TINUVO-356560 format. One record per residue (C-alpha): residue number from 1; residue in three letters; x, z, y. Coordinates in Angstrom, 3 decimals. Each point is the difference from the previous one (the first is absolute). Example, Ala and Ser with C-alpha at 12.3 -4.5 7.8 and 13.67 -1.06 7.14 Angstrom:
residues 2
FISE, 1, ALA, 12.300, 7.800, -4.500
FISE, 2, SER, 1.370, -0.660, 3.440
***
This chain:
residues 224
FISE, 1, MET, 29.213, -1.493, -36.816
FISE, 2, TYR, -1.759, -2.126, 2.643
FISE, 3, LYS, -0.188, -3.779, 0.310
FISE, 4, SER, 1.263, -0.132, 3.584
FISE, 5, ASN, 0.458, 1.864, 3.265
FISE, 6, GLN, -3.194, -1.449, 1.458
FISE, 7, ARG, -2.480, 2.199, 1.836
FISE, 8, LEU, -3.731, 0.068, -0.806
FISE, 9, ILE, -2.733, 0.597, 2.563
FISE, 10, ILE, -3.675, 0.180, -0.924
FISE, 11, LEU, -2.423, -0.395, 2.901
FISE, 12, ASP, -3.557, 1.298, -0.111
FISE, 13, ALA, -2.612, -2.402, 1.375
FISE, 14, ASP, -3.021, 1.715, 1.566
FISE, 15, GLY, 0.822, 2.511, 2.707
FISE, 16, THR, 3.754, -0.603, -0.139
FISE, 17, THR, 0.465, -3.707, 0.629
FISE, 18, ILE, -3.657, -1.015, 0.590
FISE, 19, ASP, -2.284, 1.502, 2.647
FISE, 20, ALA, -2.686, 0.828, -2.556
FISE, 21, PHE, -1.990, 2.275, 2.311
FISE, 22, SER, -0.791, -2.859, 2.400
FISE, 23, ALA, -0.973, -2.268, -2.900
FISE, 24, ILE, -2.323, 2.616, -1.485
FISE, 25, THR, -1.498, 0.772, 3.417
FISE, 26, SER, -0.750, -3.692, 0.546
FISE, 27, THR, -1.614, -0.233, -3.438
FISE, 28, PHE, -2.184, 3.055, 0.568
FISE, 29, SER, -1.090, -1.298, 3.399
FISE, 30, GLN, -1.257, -3.251, -1.525
FISE, 31, HIS, -2.272, 2.039, -2.263
FISE, 32, GLY, -1.341, 2.350, 2.676
FISE, 33, MET, 2.278, 2.817, -1.117
FISE, 34, ALA, 2.585, 2.117, 1.833
FISE, 35, LEU, 3.211, 1.589, -1.219
FISE, 36, GLY, 0.608, 2.355, 2.917
FISE, 37, ASN, 3.249, 0.272, 1.917
FISE, 38, GLU, 3.388, -0.417, -1.638
FISE, 39, ASP, 1.123, 3.593, 0.561
FISE, 40, ASN, -2.935, 1.364, -1.983
FISE, 41, PHE, 0.416, -2.712, -2.639
FISE, 42, GLN, 3.586, 1.097, -0.612
FISE, 43, LYS, -0.997, 3.641, -0.387
FISE, 44, ARG, -2.768, -0.541, -2.563
FISE, 45, HIS, 0.375, 0.703, -3.695
FISE, 46, ASN, 0.305, -3.248, -1.954
FISE, 47, LEU, -3.422, 0.506, -1.577
FISE, 48, PHE, -1.661, -0.104, 3.436
FISE, 49, LYS, 2.401, -2.291, 1.843
FISE, 50, TYR, -2.432, -2.930, 0.077
FISE, 51, MET, -3.133, 2.030, 0.707
FISE, 52, GLY, 0.557, 0.519, 3.728
FISE, 53, GLY, -0.925, 3.207, 1.775
FISE, 54, PHE, -3.231, 2.004, -0.329
FISE, 55, LYS, -1.833, -2.488, 2.217
FISE, 56, GLU, 1.109, -3.061, -1.971
FISE, 57, PHE, -0.098, 1.516, -3.496
FISE, 58, PRO, -3.655, -0.651, -1.002
FISE, 59, ARG, 0.005, -3.702, 0.932
FISE, 60, ASN, 3.492, -0.594, -1.412
FISE, 61, PHE, -0.803, 1.730, -3.283
FISE, 62, LYS, -3.214, -1.959, -0.501
FISE, 63, LYS, 1.584, -3.362, 0.746
FISE, 64, GLN, 3.096, 0.671, -2.096
FISE, 65, ILE, -2.274, 0.625, -2.958
FISE, 66, SER, -2.423, -2.889, 0.537
FISE, 67, HIS, 2.221, -2.612, 1.656
FISE, 68, ARG, 3.404, 0.570, -1.618
FISE, 69, LYS, 0.495, -3.624, -1.105
FISE, 70, LYS, -0.915, -1.296, 3.459
FISE, 71, LEU, 2.343, 2.511, 1.653
FISE, 72, ILE, 2.906, -1.034, -2.209
FISE, 73, ALA, -0.737, -3.690, 0.623
FISE, 74, THR, 0.061, 0.597, 3.753
FISE, 75, LEU, 3.164, 2.094, -0.260
FISE, 76, THR, 1.615, -2.820, -1.961
FISE, 77, ASP, -0.841, -2.510, 2.741
FISE, 78, VAL, 1.262, 2.364, 2.708
FISE, 79, TYR, 3.306, 0.509, -1.810
FISE, 80, ARG, 0.484, -3.696, -0.601
FISE, 81, ASP, -0.953, -1.195, 3.486
FISE, 82, GLU, 0.464, 2.870, 2.475
FISE, 83, ALA, 2.011, 2.977, -1.250
FISE, 84, GLN, 3.384, 0.574, 1.591
FISE, 85, LEU, 3.372, 1.386, -0.989
FISE, 86, TYR, 1.211, 2.833, 2.181
FISE, 87, PRO, 2.321, -1.095, 2.831
FISE, 88, GLY, 3.537, -0.747, -1.179
FISE, 89, ILE, -0.862, 0.046, -3.704
FISE, 90, ALA, 0.061, -3.779, -0.465
FISE, 91, ASP, 3.492, -0.224, 1.512
FISE, 92, LEU, 1.170, 2.876, -2.201
FISE, 93, ILE, -1.302, -1.617, -3.189
FISE, 94, GLN, 1.560, -3.336, 0.888
FISE, 95, ARG, 3.318, 1.756, 0.597
FISE, 96, LEU, -0.264, 1.812, -3.333
FISE, 97, ILE, -0.720, -3.275, -1.779
FISE, 98, ARG, 3.113, -1.576, 1.519
FISE, 99, ALA, 2.265, 2.930, -0.914
FISE, 100, PRO, 1.981, -1.161, -3.064
FISE, 101, ASP, 0.453, 3.468, -1.480
FISE, 102, VAL, -3.545, 1.306, 0.495
FISE, 103, ILE, -2.842, -0.272, -2.505
FISE, 104, VAL, -3.272, 0.243, 1.941
FISE, 105, GLY, -3.611, -0.050, -1.068
FISE, 106, ILE, -3.459, 1.305, 0.779
FISE, 107, VAL, -2.379, 2.128, -2.050
FISE, 108, THR, -3.676, 0.449, 0.797
FISE, 109, ARG, -3.194, 1.703, -1.093
FISE, 110, ASN, -2.007, -2.374, 2.209
FISE, 111, ILE, -3.656, -0.237, -1.102
FISE, 112, THR, -0.863, -3.436, 1.375
FISE, 113, ASN, -1.004, -2.822, -2.306
FISE, 114, GLN, 3.081, -1.551, -1.640
FISE, 115, PRO, 2.274, 2.357, 1.966
FISE, 116, LEU, 3.272, -1.842, -0.655
FISE, 117, ASP, -1.466, -3.250, 1.321
FISE, 118, THR, -1.510, 1.900, 2.921
FISE, 119, LEU, 3.331, 1.546, 0.977
FISE, 120, SER, 1.823, -3.306, -0.513
FISE, 121, ARG, -2.263, -1.583, 2.623
FISE, 122, LEU, 0.392, 2.932, 2.386
FISE, 123, PHE, 3.793, -0.053, -0.190
FISE, 124, LEU, 0.117, -3.795, 0.289
FISE, 125, ARG, -1.799, 0.290, 3.357
FISE, 126, HIS, 3.031, 2.060, 1.064
FISE, 127, ASP, 2.443, -2.671, -1.253
FISE, 128, ILE, 0.862, 1.907, -3.175
FISE, 129, ASP, -0.170, -1.863, -3.288
FISE, 130, VAL, -0.524, 2.683, -2.646
FISE, 131, ASN, 1.694, -2.287, -2.536
FISE, 132, GLN, 3.249, 0.826, 1.811
FISE, 133, LEU, -0.482, 3.681, -0.817
FISE, 134, ASN, 1.426, 1.274, -3.253
FISE, 135, PHE, -3.442, 1.277, -0.942
FISE, 136, LEU, -3.549, 0.569, 1.223
FISE, 137, GLN, -1.802, 2.358, -2.356
FISE, 138, HIS, -3.505, 1.420, -0.093
FISE, 139, ILE, -0.351, 3.548, -1.350
FISE, 140, PRO, -3.511, 0.835, -1.274
FISE, 141, LEU, -1.517, 3.169, 1.442
FISE, 142, ASN, 0.079, 1.696, -3.398
FISE, 143, GLN, 3.667, -0.800, -0.621
FISE, 144, ASN, 2.837, 2.373, 0.898
FISE, 145, LYS, 2.348, -1.331, 2.670
FISE, 146, ILE, 2.954, 1.838, -1.512
FISE, 147, LEU, -0.023, -2.189, -3.094
FISE, 148, THR, -0.116, -3.165, 2.122
FISE, 149, PHE, 2.881, 1.148, 2.209
FISE, 150, LYS, 2.184, 0.857, -2.987
FISE, 151, LYS, -0.769, -3.273, -1.754
FISE, 152, LEU, 0.928, -2.012, 3.083
FISE, 153, ARG, 3.236, 1.909, 0.480
FISE, 154, ASP, 0.945, -0.328, -3.668
FISE, 155, HIS, -0.919, -3.697, -0.059
FISE, 156, TYR, 2.540, -0.739, 2.716
FISE, 157, GLY, 2.528, 2.513, -1.322
FISE, 158, VAL, 0.364, 1.786, 3.340
FISE, 159, ASN, 1.610, 3.416, 0.406
FISE, 160, PRO, -2.723, 2.530, 0.994
FISE, 161, ALA, 2.277, 1.126, 2.845
FISE, 162, LEU, -0.234, -3.541, 1.417
FISE, 163, SER, -3.786, -0.209, -0.366
FISE, 164, TYR, -2.559, 0.598, 2.748
FISE, 165, ILE, -3.773, 0.254, 0.256
FISE, 166, CYS, -2.054, -0.350, 3.194
FISE, 167, GLY, -3.494, 1.504, 0.185
FISE, 168, ASP, -2.563, 1.625, 2.249
FISE, 169, GLU, -1.453, 2.756, -2.196
FISE, 170, HIS, 1.269, 3.209, -1.569
FISE, 171, LYS, -0.586, -1.593, -3.411
FISE, 172, ASP, 2.619, -2.631, 0.888
FISE, 173, TYR, 2.476, 2.760, 0.814
FISE, 174, ASP, -0.751, 1.801, -3.274
FISE, 175, ALA, 0.310, -3.224, -2.005
FISE, 176, ALA, 3.306, -0.871, 1.632
FISE, 177, ILE, 1.489, 3.416, -0.777
FISE, 178, ALA, -1.329, -0.086, -3.564
FISE, 179, SER, 1.557, -3.457, -0.413
FISE, 180, GLY, 3.395, 1.210, 1.209
FISE, 181, MET, -0.179, -2.272, 3.041
FISE, 182, HIS, 0.332, 0.615, 3.732
FISE, 183, PRO, -3.289, 0.087, 1.989
FISE, 184, PHE, -0.668, -1.553, 3.393
FISE, 185, ILE, -3.332, 1.498, 1.100
FISE, 186, VAL, -2.048, -1.003, 3.060
FISE, 187, SER, -2.618, 2.008, 1.892
FISE, 188, TYR, -1.797, -2.892, 1.714
FISE, 189, GLY, -1.887, -1.112, -3.127
FISE, 190, PHE, -2.502, 1.812, -2.205
FISE, 191, GLU, 1.333, 3.522, 0.662
FISE, 192, ASP, 1.203, 1.500, 3.269
FISE, 193, HIS, 3.162, 1.986, 0.664
FISE, 194, HIS, -1.728, 3.390, -0.090
FISE, 195, ARG, -1.700, -0.689, -3.350
FISE, 196, LEU, 3.230, -1.268, -1.558
FISE, 197, THR, 2.188, 2.868, 1.159
FISE, 198, ASP, -2.286, 3.045, 0.111
FISE, 199, LYS, -2.319, -0.711, -2.899
FISE, 200, PHE, 2.333, -1.822, -2.398
FISE, 201, ASP, 3.472, 1.194, 1.084
FISE, 202, VAL, 1.458, -3.453, 0.550
FISE, 203, PRO, 3.293, 0.592, 1.875
FISE, 204, GLU, -0.344, -0.985, 3.643
FISE, 205, GLU, 3.418, -1.674, -0.122
FISE, 206, LEU, -1.368, -2.632, -2.397
FISE, 207, ILE, -3.016, -0.963, 2.105
FISE, 208, ALA, -0.127, -2.934, 2.406
FISE, 209, ARG, -2.655, 0.402, 2.688
FISE, 210, SER, -0.174, -3.703, 0.907
FISE, 211, PRO, 0.670, -3.414, -1.568
FISE, 212, ALA, 2.968, -0.397, 2.347
FISE, 213, GLU, 1.506, 3.245, -1.274
FISE, 214, LEU, -0.524, -1.040, -3.620
FISE, 215, CYS, 1.703, -3.347, 0.625
FISE, 216, ALA, 2.920, 1.705, 1.721
FISE, 217, ARG, 0.431, 2.501, -2.851
FISE, 218, ILE, -0.008, -2.716, -2.648
FISE, 219, ARG, 2.415, -2.224, 1.922
FISE, 220, HIS, 2.367, 2.910, 0.499
FISE, 221, THR, -0.200, 1.153, -3.629
FISE, 222, LEU, 0.569, -3.483, -1.429
FISE, 223, GLN, 2.458, -0.887, 2.801
FISE, 224, LEU, -1.852, -3.198, 0.856
***
C-alpha cells in the first residue's frame, strides 16, 4: 500500500522554526511603526495582527496602505540578513536531514519578495542548505494547506500514521487533522497557549510551549 516505512515531517516556517515576530518588529521600527508587545500580538485576530494596539493602529494602517511595497522590501532584507531560527531548531533540522528514514521539508506562507530565495538565505546563515531538505514549498495565502499536505504525503507514499505536521496556529492543527496527519503545535509563535486551547480547542497535550520542548517532542516521537 505504501512505498516504504519512512516517516514524513512537515515543518512550518514563520513562528515555528523562524522568530518571525522579531523580524516583523525590526521591519516596523525601520518605518517608524510599532507592533506592540508579543503577548498582545499573539492574542490578536489574524485580521488585526499587524495593526498593533489602539495607539499604534492609525499610523500602522496608513503606512501599510501607502508603503506596502517598501515594507515588504525591508522585511525581505531583514529576513535575509538578520532573522533568526529559534534556539535548537537548526540542530533539529540538521538531525532530521541526516536521519535515513525521515522525509523532512518546510512549507511557508512567507510574504517577502521571492520567499523561497529569502528563506534559503536565512537557513544558510544557520548552516542549513535547503537543497538537502526533501522539499521547501511556498503556499499562497489563498491556497488551502490541506491540499498541499496531502499532495506531499501522497508524493512520497507515506502512511498517514507516520506523517507529522508542525505549526503555530490553530489552522495548522485543523489542517493536520483534516489531512489525517499528527500535529505538533507550538504556543510561542503567532498564537499563545490560551488562544489555542480555550478559543480553538487544540488539545493541551499537543502543544509545545517552547522551541526546546518542540525539539524534544519531535526527537522522542521519531526516536532520533
